[in-house]
KEKEDREN-737727 format. One record per residue (C-alpha): x, y, z. Coordinates in steps of 0.2 Angstrom, whole numbers, padded with zeros to 4 digits, always signed. Example, Ala and Ser with C-alpha at 12.3 -4.5 7.8 and 13.67 -1.06 7.14 Angstrom:
! KEKEDREN-737727
+0062-0022+0039;+0068-0005+0036;
***
This chain:
! KEKEDREN-737727
+0195-0109+0037;+0212-0108+0046;+0226-0122+0039;+0225-0128+0056;+0206-0133+0055;+0210-0140+0038;+0222-0151+0044;+0213-0156+0059;+0199-0162+0047;+0210-0171+0035;+0216-0182+0051;+0199-0184+0055;+0195-0194+0039;+0199-0214+0037;+0215-0217+0032;+0216-0230+0018;+0222-0247+0023;+0240-0251+0016;+0238-0263+0002;+0249-0280+0002;+0263-0279-0010;+0264-0290-0026;+0274-0303-0029;+0288-0300-0038;+0288-0306-0057;+0281-0304-0073;+0265-0314-0070;+0261-0300-0056;+0262-0285-0067;+0242-0283-0070;+0239-0284-0051;+0252-0271-0047;+0244-0258-0060;+0226-0262-0054;+0231-0260-0035;+0239-0243-0041;+0223-0237-0049;+0213-0241-0033;+0224-0231-0024;+0221-0216-0035;+0202-0219-0034;+0205-0219-0015;+0214-0203-0015;+0202-0194-0027;+0187-0199-0015;+0196-0192+0000;+0200-0176-0007;+0182-0174-0012;+0178-0178+0004;+0189-0165+0012;+0182-0151+0000;+0163-0156+0004;+0169-0154+0023;+0178-0137+0020;+0163-0130+0011;+0150-0136+0022;+0160-0131+0039;+0146-0128+0051;+0158-0113+0058;+0155-0105+0041;+0137-0107+0037;+0124-0095+0038;+0105-0096+0039;+0101-0082+0027;+0084-0084+0025;+0083-0079+0045;+0091-0065+0044;+0087-0051+0058;+0072-0041+0052;+0083-0025+0054;+0096-0031+0042;+0083-0036+0030;+0074-0019+0031;+0091-0012+0028;+0097-0022+0012;+0079-0018+0004;+0079+0000+0008;+0095+0001-0001;+0090-0010-0016;+0074+0003-0015;+0084+0019-0018;+0092+0011-0032;+0077+0004-0041;+0061-0004-0036;+0064-0019-0049;+0078-0023-0036;+0068-0023-0022;+0055-0034-0030;+0071-0046-0035;+0076-0046-0017;+0059-0050-0011;+0057-0064-0023;+0072-0073-0014;+0062-0082+0000;+0047-0082+0010;+0054-0074+0028;+0062-0059+0017;+0043-0056+0009;+0036-0056+0027;+0049-0043+0032;+0047-0031+0019;+0032-0021+0012;+0023-0030-0003;+0022-0017-0020;+0007-0026-0024;-0003-0021-0010;+0003-0003-0008;-0001+0000-0027;-0001+0018-0028;+0014+0020-0015;+0027+0033-0022;+0042+0021-0015;+0036+0007-0027;+0032+0015-0043;+0041+0012-0058;+0045+0030-0062;+0061+0025-0071;+0054+0011-0083;+0046+0015-0100;+0036+0003-0111;+0045+0005-0128;+0030+0011-0140;+0036+0003-0156;+0035-0015-0152;+0029-0029-0163;+0013-0035-0161;+0013-0053-0153;+0005-0069-0162;-0013-0073-0160;-0018-0081-0145;-0002-0075-0135;-0004-0065-0122;+0005-0046-0126;+0023-0045-0122;+0032-0029-0121;+0049-0022-0119;+0053-0011-0104;+0068+0001-0103;+0075+0008-0087;+0079+0026-0092;+0091+0029-0079;+0101+0014-0081;+0098+0007-0098;+0092-0009-0092;+0080-0018-0102;+0068-0033-0098;+0052-0041-0107;+0036-0043-0098;+0019-0050-0100;+0005-0038-0100;-0011-0047-0102;-0021-0032-0098;-0016-0023-0114;-0026-0037-0123;-0043-0029-0118;-0038-0012-0113;-0031+0004-0121;-0013+0010-0115;-0015+0030-0118;+0000+0036-0107;+0010+0034-0090;+0011+0042-0075;+0027+0038-0064;+0030+0023-0074;+0012+0017-0071;+0001+0012-0087;-0014+0023-0089;-0027+0012-0097;-0045+0013-0104;-0057-0001-0105;-0067+0004-0121;-0081-0009-0114;-0084+0000-0097;-0075+0016-0100;-0066+0013-0085;-0049+0022-0081;-0036+0010-0073;-0017+0009-0068;-0007-0006-0072;+0011-0008-0064;+0022-0016-0078;+0034-0024-0065;+0021-0032-0053;+0005-0033-0066;-0007-0025-0052;-0021-0016-0057;-0029-0001-0048;-0047+0005-0056;-0053+0023-0055;-0070+0029-0060;-0078+0026-0078;-0073+0043-0086;-0092+0047-0092;-0094+0049-0071;-0090+0069-0071;-0094+0077-0055;-0109+0090-0059;-0105+0103-0046;-0086+0103-0051;-0090+0120-0059;-0104+0129-0065;-0114+0120-0079;-0110+0134-0091;-0090+0131-0087;-0092+0112-0092;-0084+0110-0109;-0099+0106-0122;-0089+0092-0131;-0084+0083-0115;-0103+0085-0110;-0109+0076-0126;-0095+0062-0123;-0101+0060-0105;-0118+0060-0110;-0115+0047-0125;-0102+0038-0117;-0092+0040-0134;-0074+0045-0131;-0063+0051-0144;-0048+0042-0135;-0036+0057-0144;-0041+0068-0130;-0032+0058-0117;-0016+0065-0118;-0002+0066-0102;-0006+0061-0085;+0003+0065-0067;+0001+0062-0048;-0003+0072-0033;+0004+0065-0017;-0004+0077-0005;-0018+0067-0004;-0021+0049+0004;-0023+0039-0007;-0014+0050-0021;-0023+0059-0034;-0022+0054-0051;-0022+0068-0064;-0028+0067-0082;-0025+0079-0096;-0039+0081-0108;-0033+0090-0125;-0041+0095-0142;-0058+0103-0141;-0060+0098-0122;-0045+0106-0116;-0047+0102-0096;-0039+0093-0083;-0049+0081-0072;-0044+0072-0056;-0050+0057-0046;-0043+0045-0031;-0046+0026-0030;-0064+0023-0023;-0070+0040-0030;-0089+0040-0037;-0083+0052-0051;-0069+0063-0059;-0069+0081-0055;-0064+0095-0066;-0050+0105-0060;-0055+0125-0059;-0044+0137-0069;-0041+0147-0053;-0026+0158-0056;-0024+0152-0073;-0040+0160-0078;-0043+0167-0097;-0059+0175-0100;-0060+0168-0118;-0056+0150-0111;-0067+0152-0097;-0083+0156-0107;-0079+0139-0116;-0076+0128-0101;-0059+0126-0107;-0043+0128-0097;-0027+0134-0106;-0012+0123-0102;+0002+0114-0113;+0013+0102-0101;+0011+0093-0085;+0024+0087-0074;+0023+0077-0058;+0037+0084-0047;+0043+0079-0029;+0025+0074-0026;+0016+0089-0033;+0008+0091-0050;+0014+0107-0061;+0006+0114-0074;+0013+0126-0089;+0004+0136-0100;+0009+0138-0119;+0018+0155-0115;+0027+0148-0099;+0016+0154-0085;+0018+0140-0072;+0006+0134-0060;+0005+0120-0046;-0011+0110-0044;-0021+0115-0028;-0032+0100-0021;-0038+0108-0005;-0057+0114-0004;-0068+0118-0010;-0062+0115-0029;-0046+0109-0035;-0040+0123-0044;-0022+0130-0051;-0011+0141-0041;+0001+0152-0051;+0020+0152-0045;+0027+0161-0061;+0018+0174-0073;+0023+0173-0090;+0007+0180-0100;+0017+0197-0107;+0027+0183-0118;+0012+0180-0130;-0006+0190-0132;-0020+0178-0126;-0028+0178-0142;-0015+0170-0151;-0013+0155-0140;-0023+0143-0151;-0011+0147-0167;+0003+0138-0156;+0017+0150-0159;+0025+0146-0145;+0025+0131-0133;+0032+0127-0117;+0036+0110-0109;+0041+0105-0091;+0055+0094-0090;+0060+0085-0072;+0076+0081-0065;+0083+0075-0047;+0087+0093-0043;+0078+0106-0053;+0062+0110-0064;+0067+0114-0081;+0056+0122-0095;+0061+0120-0113;+0052+0135-0122;+0050+0133-0140;+0046+0151-0151;+0041+0143-0167;+0042+0159-0179;+0049+0175-0169;+0041+0185-0183;+0027+0187-0170;+0038+0191-0156;+0047+0206-0161;+0056+0199-0175;+0075+0193-0178;+0081+0210-0175;+0075+0209-0156;+0086+0193-0152;+0104+0189-0153;+0108+0180-0171;+0117+0167-0161;+0101+0161-0153;+0092+0159-0169;+0090+0146-0182;+0080+0143-0197;+0070+0127-0201;+0069+0118-0218;+0053+0127-0220;+0062+0145-0220;+0055+0149-0202;+0066+0157-0188;+0064+0148-0172;+0072+0149-0155;+0075+0138-0141;+0077+0143-0123;+0081+0131-0109;+0075+0138-0091;+0077+0133-0074;+0062+0138-0059;+0072+0148-0046;+0069+0141-0027;+0051+0137-0028;+0052+0141-0007;+0054+0159-0011;+0039+0171-0010;+0029+0173-0028;+0038+0191-0031;+0054+0185-0029;+0054+0169-0041;+0061+0169-0058;+0065+0158-0073;+0084+0155-0074;+0092+0154-0090;+0103+0137-0093;+0116+0138-0105;+0120+0119-0107;+0112+0102-0101;+0129+0096-0099;+0130+0077-0103;+0111+0075-0105;+0097+0077-0118;+0080+0082-0117;+0065+0073-0125;+0049+0085-0125;+0032+0081-0131;+0014+0082-0126;+0013+0066-0117;+0030+0065-0108;+0045+0075-0106;+0061+0066-0102;+0080+0071-0097;+0093+0057-0102;+0110+0055-0098;+0121+0054-0113;+0133+0043-0103;+0122+0030-0100;+0115+0033-0117;+0131+0036-0129;+0120+0035-0144;+0111+0053-0141;+0118+0069-0144;+0125+0077-0128;+0117+0094-0123;+0103+0094-0137;+0084+0094-0136;+0074+0082-0146;+0056+0086-0152;+0041+0072-0150;+0037+0065-0167;+0021+0075-0169;+0031+0091-0166;+0043+0087-0181;+0029+0086-0192;+0023+0102-0189;+0025+0113-0206;+0034+0127-0195;+0045+0115-0187;+0053+0101-0199;+0067+0096-0187;+0073+0084-0175;+0085+0089-0165;+0093+0106-0157;+0110+0106-0150;+0112+0120-0139;+0131+0122-0140;+0131+0126-0159;+0112+0131-0161;+0113+0118-0175;+0097+0107-0180;+0095+0090-0189;+0082+0085-0202;+0065+0078-0194;+0063+0058-0192;+0057+0049-0206;+0039+0041-0204;+0027+0032-0214;+0008+0025-0211;+0004+0007-0210;-0011-0002-0218;-0021+0004-0202;-0014+0023-0204;-0002+0022-0188;+0013+0032-0190;+0031+0022-0187;+0048+0026-0192;+0051+0023-0209;+0069+0014-0206;+0071-0002-0195;+0077-0008-0183;+0073+0009-0173;+0086+0018-0163;+0085+0024-0147;+0081+0042-0151;+0066+0035-0162;+0060+0025-0148;+0060+0040-0138;+0052+0052-0149;+0038+0041-0152;+0036+0039-0132;+0036+0056-0127;+0022+0061-0141;+0008+0048-0140;-0008+0049-0149;-0020+0035-0149;-0027+0035-0165;-0007+0038-0174;+0003+0027-0162;+0008+0009-0163;+0000-0008-0158;+0007-0007-0142;-0003+0007-0134;-0021+0003-0140;-0029-0013-0142;-0037-0021-0157;-0055-0021-0149;-0066-0011-0161;-0073+0007-0155;-0090+0006-0147;
***
């Protein structure tokens, strides 16, 4: 507001009437003080009135609720590019803004609205009885943290996450569901025992999986890892089944059953004969689902008819004899970043791969158990190239980042955002730290240095927890990336008894 406008407003206000002068003399002193007090009150009221007029000047007032639809869409789009939580907060301001923007609760599996940067921390004290489960969410990109109430965790087991959506299992119905922790919306998928009989030949269905489907009794430890494929509408959920099952299954909302993924170009005769699929790591990246075998061969999930199958994009079979895969002598983890897909490959004991003399000594390290290991970081070359021209390029440094690798999830964390994490380092998931051949927690790429494993203890329910409390961020994350149902804390399984 200009000064001229302010002066005009002051002149428009009623002026105080001059008060009669009190007669001179000591007897009128008290009356003089009373008149002065009254004048001060009038001046104070006048200043407040001016302030109100200035703050509510019609020339400066804006009808924020009725912004142009184009402007509302532009603001919402920019906030969504930052994080879906900011978009949800924007929509919560008023009804007109909600009417002019898409509702994440309706478009539940829309890739734009997935809380992919948010993680439910696994080490969370259980709430008091008769209170709904409250969980702590951490934004892995910005370090923001919020507390949410997730009533579904009272009746479902939390198995893992896919793009931030929690994969839940209902023990009473065997239904698989996805829970959005920011909106509390649930998307249902078929019951797990409904498996497509025509997905593969009957002889190729794992006998252990057939028995589970027949008896409707599932060992929840087989569920470990999930992803999305956005080439279908609605998107397809990809679930990893491990242990004796060793399979990948897919389904969309509204499907009548789950479908087994055919090995395709990931076929191994010794695994095909048992109806199993050889894989180790699964990653959703840029709308597709990628799979890595233990030795580092990479495949993309192809969902086109007649059967979902794996198509090879990088062949690394020469790295490991197929008859030794079950020994876990080499493990490969897929890690996604904004611009590239990385692979962390861990040679657990290189005596099985030519011995120490076959490698540069600077690349090797010795664990507490006396095993000589090797860790390398590789980047997938341009995937648009022909298959014969693709390669895995060595990465010498992660810069100001740290990688967390596990069977359930793999993360690339900024050490500028989270300065308590070691820079240019690789953290092993808590289960891998407990391997007899590993026995370390962190590997620093720059100096090839390793740190002792985190210390864990078993509680009265035989669940693993870090020995020291309160937990550091790295302890939370090594448990998040390696989540086994019967070993993990209260926040990833309900208290319902097994059927």
